[in-house]
C-alpha positions as CSV (number, residue, x, y, z in Angstrom):
1,M,75.7,69.9,137.0
2,I,73.3,68.6,139.5
3,Q,70.3,69.3,137.5
4,G,71.9,67.5,134.5
5,A,72.9,64.6,136.1
6,L,69.8,63.9,138.3
7,E,67.0,65.1,136.2
8,F,66.6,61.8,134.6
9,F,67.8,59.7,137.5
10,P,65.1,58.1,139.7
11,V,66.4,59.8,142.9
12,S,64.4,63.2,143.0
13,S,66.5,65.7,141.2
14,S,64.4,68.4,143.2
15,F,65.5,66.8,146.5
16,H,69.2,67.2,145.8
17,L,68.9,70.8,144.3
18,H,67.1,71.6,147.5
19,I,70.0,70.3,149.5
20,A,72.6,72.0,147.4
21,K,71.0,75.3,147.5
22,K,70.7,75.3,151.4
23,Y,74.7,74.0,151.5
24,F,75.7,76.7,149.4
25,S,73.1,79.5,150.6
26,A,72.4,79.9,147.1
27,Q,69.9,82.6,145.8
28,T,68.6,81.2,142.3
29,L,68.7,83.8,139.7
30,P,65.5,84.4,138.0
31,L,65.1,82.1,134.9
32,F,68.0,80.0,136.1
33,D,66.0,77.0,136.8
34,L,64.3,77.6,133.5
35,V,67.5,77.7,131.8
36,C,68.7,74.4,133.5
37,H,65.4,72.6,132.5
38,T,65.7,73.6,128.8
39,A,69.0,72.1,128.7
40,T,68.1,68.8,130.2
41,L,65.1,68.8,127.9
42,T,67.5,69.2,125.0
43,S,69.7,66.2,125.7
44,A,66.4,64.2,126.0
45,L,65.2,65.0,122.8
46,Y,68.6,64.2,120.9
47,F,69.2,61.1,122.9
48,F,65.7,59.3,122.3
49,R,65.4,61.1,118.8
50,R,64.9,58.0,117.2
51,E,62.7,56.3,119.6
52,F,60.4,59.4,119.8
53,S,60.1,59.7,116.0
54,Q,59.1,55.8,115.9
55,L,56.7,56.4,118.7
56,L,55.1,59.6,117.3
57,Q,54.3,57.9,114.1
58,K,51.8,55.7,116.0
59,K,48.2,57.4,116.3
60,D,47.6,56.1,119.9
61,T,50.8,57.8,121.1
62,Y,49.4,61.3,121.0
63,M,46.1,59.8,122.9
64,Q,48.3,58.4,125.6
65,V,50.2,61.3,126.0
66,T,47.5,63.5,126.5
67,I,45.5,61.2,128.7
68,A,48.6,60.8,130.9
69,L,49.0,64.9,131.0
70,V,45.5,65.5,132.2
71,P,46.1,64.4,136.0
72,L,49.3,66.6,136.1
73,F,47.1,69.6,135.0
74,F,44.6,69.3,138.3
75,G,47.2,67.8,140.5
76,Y,49.5,70.8,139.9
77,F,47.0,73.1,141.5
78,F,46.3,70.5,144.5
79,F,50.1,69.9,145.2
80,S,51.2,73.5,144.7
81,L,51.0,74.0,148.6
82,F,53.7,71.4,149.1
83,L,55.9,73.0,146.5
84,K,57.0,75.7,148.7
85,N,58.6,75.4,152.2
86,A,58.6,71.8,152.2
87,S,59.5,70.1,155.5
88,D,62.1,67.5,156.0
89,T,59.3,65.2,157.2
90,L,57.7,65.5,153.7
91,Y,60.7,64.9,151.7
92,A,61.5,61.7,153.6
93,V,57.9,60.4,152.9
94,G,58.6,61.2,149.1
95,L,61.9,59.7,149.1
96,F,60.7,56.3,151.0
97,F,57.9,55.8,148.4
98,S,60.1,56.4,145.6
99,G,62.5,53.9,147.0
100,S,59.6,51.3,147.3
101,M,58.4,51.9,143.9
102,L,61.7,51.2,142.4
103,F,62.3,48.4,144.6
104,A,59.2,46.7,143.7
105,S,59.3,47.0,140.1
106,S,62.7,45.7,140.1
107,Y,61.1,42.1,140.7
108,L,58.5,42.3,137.9
109,Q,58.8,40.2,135.1
110,E,57.9,41.6,131.5
111,A,54.3,40.6,130.4
112,S,51.8,41.2,127.9
113,P,51.1,44.9,127.7
114,C,47.7,46.0,129.1
115,V,45.2,46.3,126.2
116,H,43.3,49.2,128.2
117,R,45.6,51.7,126.9
118,K,43.6,54.7,128.2
119,K,43.5,53.4,131.6
120,T,47.2,52.6,131.4
121,A,48.1,56.2,130.3
122,L,45.9,57.6,133.1
123,F,47.6,55.4,135.7
124,I,51.1,56.6,134.3
125,G,49.8,60.1,134.3
126,S,48.6,60.0,137.9
127,M,51.7,58.6,139.3
128,Q,53.5,61.2,137.3
129,T,51.4,63.7,139.1
130,L,52.4,62.4,142.5
131,A,55.9,63.3,141.7
132,L,55.0,66.9,142.5
133,I,55.3,65.8,146.1
134,P,58.8,67.0,147.2
135,G,61.1,63.8,147.3
136,V,59.0,62.0,144.8
137,S,60.9,60.7,141.6
138,R,59.1,61.5,138.5
139,S,61.1,59.0,136.2
140,G,61.0,56.3,139.0
141,F,57.6,56.5,139.4
142,T,56.2,56.7,135.8
143,V,58.7,53.7,134.8
144,S,57.2,51.7,137.7
145,A,53.9,52.5,136.8
146,A,54.4,51.3,133.2
147,L,56.0,47.9,134.5
148,F,53.1,47.5,136.9
149,R,50.8,47.6,133.8
150,G,52.9,44.9,131.8
151,W,55.1,47.1,129.6
152,S,58.5,46.1,128.6
153,Q,61.6,47.7,130.1
154,K,62.4,49.8,127.2
155,N,58.9,50.9,126.1
156,A,58.5,52.0,129.9
157,V,61.6,54.1,129.7
158,V,61.0,55.5,126.3
159,F,57.4,56.5,127.1
160,S,58.4,58.0,130.5
161,F,61.1,60.0,128.8
162,L,58.6,61.1,126.2
163,L,56.3,62.2,128.7
164,A,58.9,64.2,130.5
165,T,59.1,66.5,127.4
166,P,55.5,68.1,127.5
167,T,55.9,67.9,131.4
168,I,59.2,70.0,131.3
169,L,57.7,72.4,128.8
170,G,54.7,72.7,130.8
171,G,57.0,73.7,133.8
172,I,59.0,76.3,131.6
173,V,55.7,78.1,130.7
174,V,54.6,78.4,134.3
175,E,58.2,79.7,135.1
176,L,57.5,82.3,132.4
177,I,54.1,83.3,133.4
178,Q,55.4,83.8,136.8
179,L,58.6,85.7,135.9
180,D,59.1,89.1,136.8
181,A,60.8,90.6,133.5
182,T,62.2,93.5,135.3
183,A,64.5,91.3,137.4
184,V,66.3,89.9,134.6
185,N,69.4,91.8,133.3
186,S,72.4,91.4,130.9
187,T,74.7,90.6,134.0
188,H,73.0,87.3,134.3
189,L,74.1,86.2,130.9
190,P,77.4,84.4,132.0
191,P,75.7,82.7,134.7
192,Y,73.0,81.4,132.5
193,L,75.2,80.4,129.8
194,V,77.5,78.2,132.5
195,G,74.2,76.9,133.8
196,F,72.7,75.8,130.5
197,F,75.8,74.2,129.2
198,S,76.9,72.4,132.5
199,A,73.3,70.9,132.5
200,L,73.2,69.9,128.7
201,V,76.8,68.0,129.1
202,T,75.9,66.3,132.1
203,G,72.4,65.6,131.1
204,S,73.8,64.0,128.0
205,L,76.0,61.7,129.8
206,S,73.7,60.9,132.6
207,I,70.7,60.0,130.5
208,Q,72.7,57.3,128.7
209,W,73.6,55.9,132.1
210,I,70.1,56.1,133.5
211,Y,68.8,54.3,130.2
212,W,71.3,51.5,130.7
213,I,70.3,51.0,134.5
214,F,66.4,51.0,133.6
215,S,66.7,48.7,130.7
216,R,68.6,46.0,132.9
217,K,66.2,46.0,135.9
218,N,69.1,47.6,137.9
219,R,66.9,49.6,140.2
220,K,67.5,48.3,143.6
221,H,70.6,50.3,144.2
222,A,68.7,53.5,143.6
223,A,65.9,52.0,146.0
224,Y,68.5,51.6,148.8
225,Y,69.9,55.0,148.3
226,L,66.5,56.5,148.6
227,W,65.8,54.6,151.6
228,I,69.2,56.1,153.2
229,L,68.2,59.7,152.4
230,S,64.6,59.0,153.9
231,S,66.0,57.9,157.1
232,A,68.4,60.9,157.1
233,C,65.5,63.6,156.5
234,L,63.5,61.9,159.1
235,F,66.1,62.0,161.5
236,T,66.8,65.6,160.9
237,S,63.3,66.3,161.2
238,L,63.2,64.9,164.6
239,V,66.3,66.3,165.8
240,N,65.0,69.8,164.4
241,S,61.7,69.4,166.4
242,S,63.3,68.5,169.7
243,V,65.7,71.5,169.4
244,C,62.7,73.8,168.7
């Protein structure tokens, strides 16, 4: 449910999943994250089916998506060091910058789109790559990046979610490559089904709400929330350091 509700919300779903796993002392089953990501991807494809269809009819869309994915490919290897055993301080930094991006983009007025489409796609893709850092929101950074380049609210949101499709698929491929097939057995099927449908239902509901929030420039509340989380993480980090 957390995965489905927060995958598209600009508050870093990875951070909330990290907290939930620590709170419940959960040991994630092999493929469980993959199953949940597949569910949220399904909800996104269905919700934006018309917008995606119209966008994909434009020839330059494929070029923009491809260029936007280039930084992610190289960035994954660079930021892979941050993907494991992230500290509270690192989460605090990521959450703070996510909130700052959302807050700043809330004051932007719609302008004429930048004609340098390749540079714009590269800029958006670079912002998405920074979302590999724990605490950084992918949707928050990509939508804000598009707005900074003069895109309309609707186009920024639709392109962000369109870009999420190959990004999530790439994550699924990486998980499959790293998977130990012998660790999966039939007893895992019930949790997989529960996880899939929970993420699918909550994802289908939340994506409508997120789209409404983004399309109305109502992102400052999410920024305030992220700043509060960032402060809490930083406080926790300082307390733990002093205890140690």
